[in-house]
C-alpha beads as a LAMMPS data file, in Angstrom:
LAMMPS data file: protein, C-alpha beads

483 atoms
482 bonds

1 atom types
1 bond types

-500.0 500.0 xlo xhi
-500.0 500.0 ylo yhi
-500.0 500.0 zlo zhi

Masses

1 110.0

Atoms # bond

1 1 1 0.000 0.000 0.000
2 1 1 1.084 3.539 -0.712
3 1 1 1.259 4.866 2.850
4 1 1 2.705 8.386 2.829
5 1 1 4.299 9.820 5.935
6 1 1 3.837 13.587 6.048
7 1 1 7.044 14.483 7.868
8 1 1 5.043 16.652 10.282
9 1 1 6.235 16.016 13.828
10 1 1 4.472 17.415 16.887
11 1 1 7.011 17.226 19.693
12 1 1 6.564 17.943 23.404
13 1 1 7.331 21.532 24.320
14 1 1 8.430 22.177 27.894
15 1 1 7.737 25.919 27.581
16 1 1 3.983 25.283 27.560
17 1 1 3.170 25.569 31.258
18 1 1 0.039 26.047 33.327
19 1 1 -0.325 27.283 36.878
20 1 1 -1.587 24.682 39.294
21 1 1 -2.164 24.548 43.054
22 1 1 0.936 23.736 45.076
23 1 1 -0.509 21.479 47.728
24 1 1 1.047 20.746 51.111
25 1 1 -0.471 17.897 53.088
26 1 1 0.696 19.177 56.471
27 1 1 -1.522 21.914 57.999
28 1 1 1.328 22.907 60.318
29 1 1 3.600 23.656 57.357
30 1 1 0.891 25.792 55.763
31 1 1 0.513 27.722 59.031
32 1 1 4.278 28.285 59.253
33 1 1 4.456 29.613 55.682
34 1 1 1.486 31.960 56.093
35 1 1 2.903 33.163 59.420
36 1 1 6.228 34.033 57.806
37 1 1 4.422 36.029 55.132
38 1 1 2.290 37.730 57.810
39 1 1 5.500 38.891 59.517
40 1 1 6.607 40.857 56.434
41 1 1 6.017 44.579 56.349
42 1 1 3.633 45.896 53.721
43 1 1 6.608 47.341 51.841
44 1 1 8.321 43.951 51.810
45 1 1 5.080 42.356 50.633
46 1 1 4.820 44.823 47.737
47 1 1 8.448 44.270 46.745
48 1 1 8.179 40.477 46.791
49 1 1 4.851 40.514 44.973
50 1 1 6.206 42.768 42.217
51 1 1 9.143 40.377 41.755
52 1 1 6.746 37.426 41.390
53 1 1 4.435 39.283 39.025
54 1 1 7.238 40.600 36.820
55 1 1 8.608 37.074 36.525
56 1 1 5.349 35.228 35.849
57 1 1 2.587 37.605 34.655
58 1 1 3.522 37.239 30.975
59 1 1 3.642 33.461 31.200
60 1 1 -0.010 33.006 32.147
61 1 1 -3.440 34.506 31.815
62 1 1 -5.409 35.637 34.896
63 1 1 -2.473 35.183 37.244
64 1 1 -3.874 37.578 39.847
65 1 1 -7.237 35.790 39.886
66 1 1 -5.515 32.446 40.408
67 1 1 -3.408 33.771 43.318
68 1 1 -6.497 35.201 45.019
69 1 1 -8.293 31.895 44.516
70 1 1 -5.397 30.036 46.138
71 1 1 -5.400 32.471 49.073
72 1 1 -9.038 31.588 49.762
73 1 1 -8.051 27.915 49.947
74 1 1 -5.465 28.540 52.691
75 1 1 -7.246 31.403 54.498
76 1 1 -8.435 29.016 57.230
77 1 1 -4.801 28.447 58.260
78 1 1 -4.217 32.120 59.159
79 1 1 -3.637 32.556 62.895
80 1 1 -5.753 35.713 63.292
81 1 1 -8.854 37.325 61.827
82 1 1 -7.108 40.637 61.147
83 1 1 -7.815 42.136 57.698
84 1 1 -5.336 41.158 54.975
85 1 1 -4.403 43.548 52.172
86 1 1 -4.942 42.438 48.604
87 1 1 -1.173 42.468 47.974
88 1 1 -0.605 40.124 50.907
89 1 1 -3.414 37.873 49.697
90 1 1 -1.784 37.718 46.274
91 1 1 1.624 36.937 47.740
92 1 1 0.231 34.196 49.990
93 1 1 -1.554 32.750 46.955
94 1 1 1.697 32.762 44.975
95 1 1 3.412 30.664 47.648
96 1 1 0.774 27.981 47.182
97 1 1 0.922 27.970 43.384
98 1 1 3.299 26.255 40.987
99 1 1 3.974 25.957 37.280
100 1 1 3.468 22.610 35.590
101 1 1 4.999 21.770 32.208
102 1 1 2.129 19.657 30.947
103 1 1 3.844 18.185 27.871
104 1 1 7.486 18.172 28.986
105 1 1 7.765 14.385 28.690
106 1 1 5.540 13.381 25.774
107 1 1 2.874 14.469 23.299
108 1 1 1.260 11.371 21.863
109 1 1 -1.771 9.170 21.097
110 1 1 -3.629 11.679 18.887
111 1 1 -7.303 11.617 17.941
112 1 1 -8.662 13.620 15.005
113 1 1 -12.172 14.997 14.368
114 1 1 -13.617 17.675 12.105
115 1 1 -13.788 21.136 13.647
116 1 1 -17.352 22.292 14.492
117 1 1 -16.605 25.583 12.670
118 1 1 -15.955 25.105 8.932
119 1 1 -16.693 28.722 7.954
120 1 1 -14.309 30.351 5.498
121 1 1 -12.594 27.085 4.573
122 1 1 -11.507 26.802 0.891
123 1 1 -13.481 24.393 -1.267
124 1 1 -12.255 20.838 -0.923
125 1 1 -10.540 21.590 2.405
126 1 1 -11.642 20.867 5.978
127 1 1 -10.583 22.224 9.332
128 1 1 -9.849 19.695 12.105
129 1 1 -9.193 19.484 15.824
130 1 1 -6.487 17.155 17.046
131 1 1 -6.493 16.011 20.658
132 1 1 -3.348 14.525 22.168
133 1 1 -2.232 13.015 25.433
134 1 1 0.241 15.420 27.030
135 1 1 2.451 13.980 29.769
136 1 1 4.574 15.988 32.193
137 1 1 6.280 15.737 35.571
138 1 1 5.233 12.691 37.581
139 1 1 3.873 11.071 34.396
140 1 1 0.561 12.899 34.850
141 1 1 -1.401 13.013 31.602
142 1 1 -3.902 15.575 30.361
143 1 1 -5.726 16.351 27.106
144 1 1 -4.332 19.086 24.891
145 1 1 -5.568 20.327 21.519
146 1 1 -4.223 21.552 18.182
147 1 1 -5.997 22.733 15.032
148 1 1 -5.180 22.493 11.362
149 1 1 -6.474 22.228 7.801
150 1 1 -6.484 19.396 5.289
151 1 1 -6.486 20.763 1.746
152 1 1 -8.100 19.288 -1.367
153 1 1 -4.994 17.160 -2.034
154 1 1 -4.928 15.777 1.540
155 1 1 -2.047 18.050 2.457
156 1 1 -1.991 18.768 6.185
157 1 1 -1.341 22.290 7.449
158 1 1 -1.015 22.719 11.207
159 1 1 -1.860 25.974 12.975
160 1 1 0.902 27.291 15.211
161 1 1 -0.106 26.823 18.857
162 1 1 0.323 29.701 21.257
163 1 1 2.687 29.342 24.209
164 1 1 -0.046 30.152 26.714
165 1 1 -2.136 27.346 28.204
166 1 1 -5.093 27.603 30.572
167 1 1 -7.187 25.082 32.460
168 1 1 -10.984 25.470 32.351
169 1 1 -13.271 26.689 35.080
170 1 1 -15.058 23.987 37.039
171 1 1 -18.760 24.767 36.876
172 1 1 -19.745 25.093 40.557
173 1 1 -23.459 24.559 40.065
174 1 1 -23.375 21.728 37.554
175 1 1 -26.603 19.768 37.716
176 1 1 -26.836 16.027 38.300
177 1 1 -29.778 14.081 36.929
178 1 1 -31.342 12.266 39.864
179 1 1 -32.525 9.164 37.965
180 1 1 -29.138 8.703 36.275
181 1 1 -27.178 9.274 39.491
182 1 1 -29.365 6.814 41.409
183 1 1 -28.852 4.225 38.692
184 1 1 -25.075 4.670 38.929
185 1 1 -25.223 4.166 42.699
186 1 1 -27.179 0.960 42.181
187 1 1 -24.578 -0.257 39.658
188 1 1 -21.891 0.277 42.289
189 1 1 -23.930 -1.603 44.884
190 1 1 -24.386 1.606 46.873
191 1 1 -27.979 1.253 48.036
192 1 1 -29.801 0.964 51.295
193 1 1 -31.267 3.187 53.976
194 1 1 -28.865 6.134 53.646
195 1 1 -28.993 6.198 49.854
196 1 1 -32.768 6.076 49.762
197 1 1 -33.138 8.738 52.446
198 1 1 -30.788 11.168 50.685
199 1 1 -32.088 10.580 47.157
200 1 1 -35.703 10.993 48.274
201 1 1 -34.935 14.520 49.504
202 1 1 -33.179 15.676 46.311
203 1 1 -34.925 17.390 43.380
204 1 1 -34.940 15.814 39.901
205 1 1 -31.804 17.830 39.099
206 1 1 -29.435 18.702 41.943
207 1 1 -26.011 20.240 42.585
208 1 1 -23.002 18.830 44.430
209 1 1 -23.631 21.352 47.201
210 1 1 -27.195 20.065 47.623
211 1 1 -25.967 16.475 47.756
212 1 1 -23.340 17.308 50.392
213 1 1 -25.856 19.242 52.498
214 1 1 -28.430 16.447 52.383
215 1 1 -25.798 13.834 53.225
216 1 1 -24.654 15.856 56.255
217 1 1 -28.237 16.181 57.438
218 1 1 -28.816 12.448 56.996
219 1 1 -25.647 11.572 58.926
220 1 1 -26.655 13.874 61.790
221 1 1 -30.072 12.258 61.996
222 1 1 -28.520 8.774 62.064
223 1 1 -25.739 9.244 64.630
224 1 1 -26.093 5.689 65.924
225 1 1 -25.212 4.362 62.431
226 1 1 -22.412 6.874 61.772
227 1 1 -19.698 4.248 61.302
228 1 1 -21.869 2.286 58.865
229 1 1 -23.056 5.285 56.842
230 1 1 -19.892 7.416 56.539
231 1 1 -18.132 5.169 53.938
232 1 1 -21.343 5.144 51.873
233 1 1 -21.562 8.936 52.058
234 1 1 -17.923 9.266 50.963
235 1 1 -18.541 6.982 47.985
236 1 1 -21.556 9.048 46.940
237 1 1 -19.448 12.225 47.018
238 1 1 -16.633 10.529 45.074
239 1 1 -19.102 9.450 42.405
240 1 1 -20.484 12.974 42.152
241 1 1 -16.981 14.468 41.856
242 1 1 -16.157 11.990 39.069
243 1 1 -19.119 13.402 37.117
244 1 1 -18.554 17.095 36.551
245 1 1 -18.647 19.946 34.028
246 1 1 -15.970 22.379 32.884
247 1 1 -16.047 25.534 30.773
248 1 1 -13.330 27.336 28.804
249 1 1 -13.194 31.055 28.121
250 1 1 -14.470 31.478 24.517
251 1 1 -11.642 33.946 23.883
252 1 1 -9.023 31.209 24.306
253 1 1 -7.485 29.727 21.196
254 1 1 -8.189 25.991 20.910
255 1 1 -4.479 25.291 21.474
256 1 1 -4.648 27.183 24.786
257 1 1 -7.269 24.826 26.252
258 1 1 -6.087 21.988 28.451
259 1 1 -8.219 19.374 30.229
260 1 1 -6.222 18.558 33.338
261 1 1 -7.124 15.840 35.887
262 1 1 -9.621 17.070 38.440
263 1 1 -11.753 14.262 39.903
264 1 1 -10.522 11.654 42.433
265 1 1 -10.528 8.991 39.706
266 1 1 -8.140 11.074 37.540
267 1 1 -5.494 12.215 40.012
268 1 1 -2.671 10.517 38.086
269 1 1 -3.913 11.186 34.596
270 1 1 -6.412 11.379 31.766
271 1 1 -5.156 8.932 29.151
272 1 1 -5.784 8.136 25.476
273 1 1 -8.975 10.065 24.688
274 1 1 -10.723 8.617 21.630
275 1 1 -12.808 11.453 20.173
276 1 1 -15.661 10.798 17.770
277 1 1 -18.065 13.145 16.004
278 1 1 -21.401 11.551 16.886
279 1 1 -24.478 12.378 14.806
280 1 1 -27.808 11.870 16.584
281 1 1 -30.946 10.710 14.767
282 1 1 -32.228 14.303 14.714
283 1 1 -29.029 15.555 13.049
284 1 1 -27.577 17.128 16.171
285 1 1 -23.806 16.606 16.575
286 1 1 -22.035 15.814 19.839
287 1 1 -18.333 15.119 20.213
288 1 1 -17.819 12.224 22.610
289 1 1 -14.503 10.939 23.885
290 1 1 -13.903 7.792 25.868
291 1 1 -10.724 7.899 27.948
292 1 1 -8.940 6.120 30.763
293 1 1 -8.912 7.793 34.163
294 1 1 -6.026 6.728 36.411
295 1 1 -5.742 7.415 40.142
296 1 1 -2.315 5.812 40.614
297 1 1 -3.746 2.368 41.349
298 1 1 -6.854 1.719 39.279
299 1 1 -7.730 2.511 35.649
300 1 1 -11.348 3.491 35.036
301 1 1 -13.015 4.097 31.648
302 1 1 -14.827 7.449 31.517
303 1 1 -16.468 9.661 28.909
304 1 1 -16.559 13.341 28.088
305 1 1 -18.906 15.126 25.723
306 1 1 -19.039 18.554 24.118
307 1 1 -20.751 20.338 21.266
308 1 1 -18.327 23.236 20.925
309 1 1 -15.006 22.299 22.650
310 1 1 -15.793 24.981 25.230
311 1 1 -18.304 23.311 27.551
312 1 1 -17.479 19.704 28.508
313 1 1 -19.427 17.196 30.585
314 1 1 -17.385 14.405 32.165
315 1 1 -19.136 11.198 33.235
316 1 1 -18.332 7.777 34.592
317 1 1 -19.090 4.742 32.454
318 1 1 -21.106 2.121 34.274
319 1 1 -22.179 -1.490 34.032
320 1 1 -20.568 -4.923 34.438
321 1 1 -18.785 -4.697 31.074
322 1 1 -17.017 -1.418 31.834
323 1 1 -13.592 -2.913 32.419
324 1 1 -10.035 -2.463 31.134
325 1 1 -9.204 0.066 28.384
326 1 1 -9.804 0.822 24.729
327 1 1 -13.468 1.838 24.569
328 1 1 -14.442 3.472 21.257
329 1 1 -17.944 4.694 20.434
330 1 1 -19.470 4.315 16.953
331 1 1 -20.222 7.694 15.274
332 1 1 -23.982 7.078 15.188
333 1 1 -26.566 4.707 16.608
334 1 1 -26.651 1.255 15.039
335 1 1 -29.976 -0.575 14.836
336 1 1 -31.496 1.909 17.259
337 1 1 -28.808 1.550 19.926
338 1 1 -25.474 3.020 20.905
339 1 1 -22.603 0.768 19.865
340 1 1 -19.082 0.590 21.266
341 1 1 -15.873 -1.360 20.718
342 1 1 -13.995 -2.508 23.801
343 1 1 -11.194 -4.759 25.046
344 1 1 -12.137 -6.052 28.478
345 1 1 -9.770 -9.019 28.551
346 1 1 -6.646 -7.137 27.413
347 1 1 -6.270 -9.038 24.128
348 1 1 -9.518 -9.347 22.105
349 1 1 -11.920 -6.830 20.565
350 1 1 -15.571 -6.902 21.626
351 1 1 -18.754 -5.213 20.417
352 1 1 -21.257 -3.782 22.894
353 1 1 -24.736 -2.277 22.517
354 1 1 -26.674 -0.090 24.947
355 1 1 -29.734 2.133 25.102
356 1 1 -27.663 4.748 26.987
357 1 1 -24.071 5.837 26.329
358 1 1 -23.114 5.619 30.026
359 1 1 -24.294 2.046 30.815
360 1 1 -22.936 -1.161 29.265
361 1 1 -24.134 -4.620 30.246
362 1 1 -23.302 -7.141 27.492
363 1 1 -20.482 -7.786 25.068
364 1 1 -19.809 -9.985 22.042
365 1 1 -16.383 -11.139 20.839
366 1 1 -15.754 -10.034 17.237
367 1 1 -11.958 -10.174 16.668
368 1 1 -9.071 -12.162 18.143
369 1 1 -5.296 -11.845 17.688
370 1 1 -4.784 -13.806 14.456
371 1 1 -1.522 -12.820 12.757
372 1 1 2.016 -13.031 14.240
373 1 1 2.348 -9.233 14.588
374 1 1 -0.708 -9.181 16.924
375 1 1 -0.361 -12.451 18.861
376 1 1 0.124 -10.694 22.227
377 1 1 -2.703 -8.185 22.026
378 1 1 -5.285 -6.712 19.680
379 1 1 -7.088 -3.428 20.242
380 1 1 -8.759 -0.582 18.408
381 1 1 -7.085 2.655 17.338
382 1 1 -10.163 4.818 17.659
383 1 1 -13.817 4.784 16.729
384 1 1 -15.086 2.901 13.655
385 1 1 -15.280 4.990 10.479
386 1 1 -18.333 4.586 8.277
387 1 1 -17.636 3.784 4.605
388 1 1 -19.826 2.413 1.819
389 1 1 -17.997 -0.898 2.169
390 1 1 -18.588 -1.189 5.924
391 1 1 -17.318 0.045 9.282
392 1 1 -13.561 0.561 8.970
393 1 1 -11.752 -0.122 12.261
394 1 1 -8.099 0.753 12.689
395 1 1 -6.378 -1.582 15.116
396 1 1 -3.130 -1.969 16.987
397 1 1 -1.428 -5.307 17.394
398 1 1 1.434 -6.242 19.702
399 1 1 3.969 -8.811 18.543
400 1 1 7.500 -10.024 19.313
401 1 1 9.640 -7.690 21.451
402 1 1 6.419 -5.848 22.388
403 1 1 6.466 -4.108 19.029
404 1 1 3.230 -2.281 18.151
405 1 1 1.913 -2.133 14.585
406 1 1 -1.321 -0.771 13.165
407 1 1 -3.753 -2.834 11.129
408 1 1 -7.390 -2.599 10.028
409 1 1 -10.531 -4.663 9.631
410 1 1 -14.015 -4.134 8.195
411 1 1 -17.365 -4.760 9.890
412 1 1 -20.746 -5.156 8.228
413 1 1 -22.640 -1.828 8.198
414 1 1 -25.932 -3.295 9.363
415 1 1 -24.517 -5.958 11.661
416 1 1 -21.140 -4.857 13.086
417 1 1 -20.757 -8.207 14.834
418 1 1 -19.842 -9.633 11.395
419 1 1 -16.189 -9.211 10.480
420 1 1 -16.119 -9.087 6.659
421 1 1 -12.541 -8.059 5.862
422 1 1 -9.135 -7.796 7.509
423 1 1 -5.548 -6.851 6.698
424 1 1 -3.211 -9.803 7.165
425 1 1 -0.160 -7.495 7.163
426 1 1 0.376 -4.275 9.126
427 1 1 -0.897 -1.047 7.652
428 1 1 1.747 0.911 9.536
429 1 1 4.670 -0.103 11.716
430 1 1 7.481 1.944 13.276
431 1 1 10.319 2.785 10.919
432 1 1 13.878 3.651 11.929
433 1 1 12.918 7.243 12.758
434 1 1 9.891 6.263 14.854
435 1 1 11.078 3.423 17.030
436 1 1 13.018 5.441 19.628
437 1 1 11.088 7.128 22.431
438 1 1 9.613 6.808 25.902
439 1 1 8.245 3.370 24.931
440 1 1 10.237 2.110 21.916
441 1 1 8.852 0.321 18.849
442 1 1 5.308 1.722 19.060
443 1 1 2.935 3.342 16.574
444 1 1 -0.505 4.118 17.986
445 1 1 -3.534 6.211 17.113
446 1 1 -6.739 7.151 18.939
447 1 1 -8.766 8.162 15.892
448 1 1 -8.433 8.835 12.142
449 1 1 -10.646 10.474 9.495
450 1 1 -11.448 10.042 5.815
451 1 1 -10.882 13.083 3.597
452 1 1 -11.903 12.722 -0.022
453 1 1 -10.452 9.413 -1.157
454 1 1 -7.777 9.238 1.541
455 1 1 -7.545 7.807 5.020
456 1 1 -5.732 10.348 7.223
457 1 1 -4.070 8.752 10.247
458 1 1 -2.607 10.783 13.101
459 1 1 -0.361 8.552 15.166
460 1 1 2.144 8.571 17.996
461 1 1 5.759 7.540 17.624
462 1 1 7.002 5.443 20.542
463 1 1 4.903 7.315 23.112
464 1 1 6.951 10.496 22.624
465 1 1 5.762 12.635 19.674
466 1 1 2.987 12.590 17.067
467 1 1 2.796 12.712 13.286
468 1 1 0.477 11.913 10.341
469 1 1 0.264 9.463 7.456
470 1 1 -2.163 9.259 4.539
471 1 1 -3.155 6.283 2.417
472 1 1 -5.775 5.878 -0.332
473 1 1 -8.885 4.338 1.194
474 1 1 -9.514 2.020 -1.751
475 1 1 -6.018 0.527 -1.336
476 1 1 -6.736 -0.282 2.298
477 1 1 -10.042 -1.948 1.425
478 1 1 -8.715 -3.833 -1.609
479 1 1 -5.783 -5.205 0.416
480 1 1 -8.073 -6.888 2.914
481 1 1 -8.712 -10.599 3.065
482 1 1 -12.475 -10.992 2.738
483 1 1 -14.547 -13.289 4.934

Bonds

1 1 1 2
2 1 2 3
3 1 3 4
4 1 4 5
5 1 5 6
6 1 6 7
7 1 7 8
8 1 8 9
9 1 9 10
10 1 10 11
11 1 11 12
12 1 12 13
13 1 13 14
14 1 14 15
15 1 15 16
16 1 16 17
17 1 17 18
18 1 18 19
19 1 19 20
20 1 20 21
21 1 21 22
22 1 22 23
23 1 23 24
24 1 24 25
25 1 25 26
26 1 26 27
27 1 27 28
28 1 28 29
29 1 29 30
30 1 30 31
31 1 31 32
32 1 32 33
33 1 33 34
34 1 34 35
35 1 35 36
36 1 36 37
37 1 37 38
38 1 38 39
39 1 39 40
40 1 40 41
41 1 41 42
42 1 42 43
43 1 43 44
44 1 44 45
45 1 45 46
46 1 46 47
47 1 47 48
48 1 48 49
49 1 49 50
50 1 50 51
51 1 51 52
52 1 52 53
53 1 53 54
54 1 54 55
55 1 55 56
56 1 56 57
57 1 57 58
58 1 58 59
59 1 59 60
60 1 60 61
61 1 61 62
62 1 62 63
63 1 63 64
64 1 64 65
65 1 65 66
66 1 66 67
67 1 67 68
68 1 68 69
69 1 69 70
70 1 70 71
71 1 71 72
72 1 72 73
73 1 73 74
74 1 74 75
75 1 75 76
76 1 76 77
77 1 77 78
78 1 78 79
79 1 79 80
80 1 80 81
81 1 81 82
82 1 82 83
83 1 83 84
84 1 84 85
85 1 85 86
86 1 86 87
87 1 87 88
88 1 88 89
89 1 89 90
90 1 90 91
91 1 91 92
92 1 92 93
93 1 93 94
94 1 94 95
95 1 95 96
96 1 96 97
97 1 97 98
98 1 98 99
99 1 99 100
100 1 100 101
101 1 101 102
102 1 102 103
103 1 103 104
104 1 104 105
105 1 105 106
106 1 106 107
107 1 107 108
108 1 108 109
109 1 109 110
110 1 110 111
111 1 111 112
112 1 112 113
113 1 113 114
114 1 114 115
115 1 115 116
116 1 116 117
117 1 117 118
118 1 118 119
119 1 119 120
120 1 120 121
121 1 121 122
122 1 122 123
123 1 123 124
124 1 124 125
125 1 125 126
126 1 126 127
127 1 127 128
128 1 128 129
129 1 129 130
130 1 130 131
131 1 131 132
132 1 132 133
133 1 133 134
134 1 134 135
135 1 135 136
136 1 136 137
137 1 137 138
138 1 138 139
139 1 139 140
140 1 140 141
141 1 141 142
142 1 142 143
143 1 143 144
144 1 144 145
145 1 145 146
146 1 146 147
147 1 147 148
148 1 148 149
149 1 149 150
150 1 150 151
151 1 151 152
152 1 152 153
153 1 153 154
154 1 154 155
155 1 155 156
156 1 156 157
157 1 157 158
158 1 158 159
159 1 159 160
160 1 160 161
161 1 161 162
162 1 162 163
163 1 163 164
164 1 164 165
165 1 165 166
166 1 166 167
167 1 167 168
168 1 168 169
169 1 169 170
170 1 170 171
171 1 171 172
172 1 172 173
173 1 173 174
174 1 174 175
175 1 175 176
176 1 176 177
177 1 177 178
178 1 178 179
179 1 179 180
180 1 180 181
181 1 181 182
182 1 182 183
183 1 183 184
184 1 184 185
185 1 185 186
186 1 186 187
187 1 187 188
188 1 188 189
189 1 189 190
190 1 190 191
191 1 191 192
192 1 192 193
193 1 193 194
194 1 194 195
195 1 195 196
196 1 196 197
197 1 197 198
198 1 198 199
199 1 199 200
200 1 200 201
201 1 201 202
202 1 202 203
203 1 203 204
204 1 204 205
205 1 205 206
206 1 206 207
207 1 207 208
208 1 208 209
209 1 209 210
210 1 210 211
211 1 211 212
212 1 212 213
213 1 213 214
214 1 214 215
215 1 215 216
216 1 216 217
217 1 217 218
218 1 218 219
219 1 219 220
220 1 220 221
221 1 221 222
222 1 222 223
223 1 223 224
224 1 224 225
225 1 225 226
226 1 226 227
227 1 227 228
228 1 228 229
229 1 229 230
230 1 230 231
231 1 231 232
232 1 232 233
233 1 233 234
234 1 234 235
235 1 235 236
236 1 236 237
237 1 237 238
238 1 238 239
239 1 239 240
240 1 240 241
241 1 241 242
242 1 242 243
243 1 243 244
244 1 244 245
245 1 245 246
246 1 246 247
247 1 247 248
248 1 248 249
249 1 249 250
250 1 250 251
251 1 251 252
252 1 252 253
253 1 253 254
254 1 254 255
255 1 255 256
256 1 256 257
257 1 257 258
258 1 258 259
259 1 259 260
260 1 260 261
261 1 261 262
262 1 262 263
263 1 263 264
264 1 264 265
265 1 265 266
266 1 266 267
267 1 267 268
268 1 268 269
269 1 269 270
270 1 270 271
271 1 271 272
272 1 272 273
273 1 273 274
274 1 274 275
275 1 275 276
276 1 276 277
277 1 277 278
278 1 278 279
279 1 279 280
280 1 280 281
281 1 281 282
282 1 282 283
283 1 283 284
284 1 284 285
285 1 285 286
286 1 286 287
287 1 287 288
288 1 288 289
289 1 289 290
290 1 290 291
291 1 291 292
292 1 292 293
293 1 293 294
294 1 294 295
295 1 295 296
296 1 296 297
297 1 297 298
298 1 298 299
299 1 299 300
300 1 300 301
301 1 301 302
302 1 302 303
303 1 303 304
304 1 304 305
305 1 305 306
306 1 306 307
307 1 307 308
308 1 308 309
309 1 309 310
310 1 310 311
311 1 311 312
312 1 312 313
313 1 313 314
314 1 314 315
315 1 315 316
316 1 316 317
317 1 317 318
318 1 318 319
319 1 319 320
320 1 320 321
321 1 321 322
322 1 322 323
323 1 323 324
324 1 324 325
325 1 325 326
326 1 326 327
327 1 327 328
328 1 328 329
329 1 329 330
330 1 330 331
331 1 331 332
332 1 332 333
333 1 333 334
334 1 334 335
335 1 335 336
336 1 336 337
337 1 337 338
338 1 338 339
339 1 339 340
340 1 340 341
341 1 341 342
342 1 342 343
343 1 343 344
344 1 344 345
345 1 345 346
346 1 346 347
347 1 347 348
348 1 348 349
349 1 349 350
350 1 350 351
351 1 351 352
352 1 352 353
353 1 353 354
354 1 354 355
355 1 355 356
356 1 356 357
357 1 357 358
358 1 358 359
359 1 359 360
360 1 360 361
361 1 361 362
362 1 362 363
363 1 363 364
364 1 364 365
365 1 365 366
366 1 366 367
367 1 367 368
368 1 368 369
369 1 369 370
370 1 370 371
371 1 371 372
372 1 372 373
373 1 373 374
374 1 374 375
375 1 375 376
376 1 376 377
377 1 377 378
378 1 378 379
379 1 379 380
380 1 380 381
381 1 381 382
382 1 382 383
383 1 383 384
384 1 384 385
385 1 385 386
386 1 386 387
387 1 387 388
388 1 388 389
389 1 389 390
390 1 390 391
391 1 391 392
392 1 392 393
393 1 393 394
394 1 394 395
395 1 395 396
396 1 396 397
397 1 397 398
398 1 398 399
399 1 399 400
400 1 400 401
401 1 401 402
402 1 402 403
403 1 403 404
404 1 404 405
405 1 405 406
406 1 406 407
407 1 407 408
408 1 408 409
409 1 409 410
410 1 410 411
411 1 411 412
412 1 412 413
413 1 413 414
414 1 414 415
415 1 415 416
416 1 416 417
417 1 417 418
418 1 418 419
419 1 419 420
420 1 420 421
421 1 421 422
422 1 422 423
423 1 423 424
424 1 424 425
425 1 425 426
426 1 426 427
427 1 427 428
428 1 428 429
429 1 429 430
430 1 430 431
431 1 431 432
432 1 432 433
433 1 433 434
434 1 434 435
435 1 435 436
436 1 436 437
437 1 437 438
438 1 438 439
439 1 439 440
440 1 440 441
441 1 441 442
442 1 442 443
443 1 443 444
444 1 444 445
445 1 445 446
446 1 446 447
447 1 447 448
448 1 448 449
449 1 449 450
450 1 450 451
451 1 451 452
452 1 452 453
453 1 453 454
454 1 454 455
455 1 455 456
456 1 456 457
457 1 457 458
458 1 458 459
459 1 459 460
460 1 460 461
461 1 461 462
462 1 462 463
463 1 463 464
464 1 464 465
465 1 465 466
466 1 466 467
467 1 467 468
468 1 468 469
469 1 469 470
470 1 470 471
471 1 471 472
472 1 472 473
473 1 473 474
474 1 474 475
475 1 475 476
476 1 476 477
477 1 477 478
478 1 478 479
479 1 479 480
480 1 480 481
481 1 481 482
482 1 482 483
């Protein structure tokens, strides 16, 4: 096959930094630091603050607002109730803030979808959004974005990202749907007297603050069962915090938006987001992304959704078949249901159906490791792509020396459980320039697109940097062994 590598390389850039809370676990240390700052004269405060601001104000947006926000987090550790000047608040906030180079280690596992705004694009061209897994200090992963244009000849033109990066605002009054939340609790086996008491007092749509208040009231009214109920209450709060909403400033360039771990399930990273442009039966478009949340011990599949890449809803995936990694949603409903690819057993590809995108109960095996280059493991490389010939699924296979290669197979359009074609040789494998990196001998993608007559594949090179390849779609299909 005539696979063309573009030569475009998106490398990690350690100058792209965000400001994050600098957390200290010891209250006594926080008190000591704030006390030292309290001992400074106002002149010394102004001098130190000006030094901080002159050094960092050009590196970030809304630096003052962030410092004031951090001050409010540590205010309770102040030793007196005396008024604090704004300059002292800002300086205290600066001491509990740090920079984080979000992509200093790697920029990899890209996923590509069409941009929701195609205005002003030349005929035959399309604008796209590329998401990537950015990894920095401590191997913490987040989702970063780039934009670009594919021209009428499938030439790829990347927009230059800005150096500035900003995390979104957490929506404080995000609403939870009572029926859905109750169903998730039931899936987790969190039911009983406390659950029923709390849920019965909540409105059909409620906030995290309302949930916390009702839980506190329920615990107070059941003091004799405190030890029994407290772990249940904590689990309910953890579930709520794992389902949240974020919002970016519309003035931010797409490349300035970063989705950084926030919930307890994500503390060590948001990994391998597989974005898909999902078209509902009424024509409405939602961008979904399945990803792996990692808390340092357990991996948990989760989902985010957005219509504009500004407002995102993050949700847990639920059900007995939500296990392992590699979930990839089909771009539309199939036979009246949501459909998803998965890999619960770490080596085979399964098909799942559901009446809701957040609950998955059954699975069906559709593809096993078959060829030598995939004997260890087989998985998807993003959501299925609809073609006239069938659902095209890009895959990754792991072979000798834990070498990753990319392949493809074809599923029947009307019955995706039927595998009707498959490449018996890799579509793409690491060449001499791609095999060195954080994890050597790996090529991997989280989602490709079709443009005109070409398959456009963004892919990672050895878990370090990302690039693109194009290949005529008809060559991929004609090279398949048919079943």
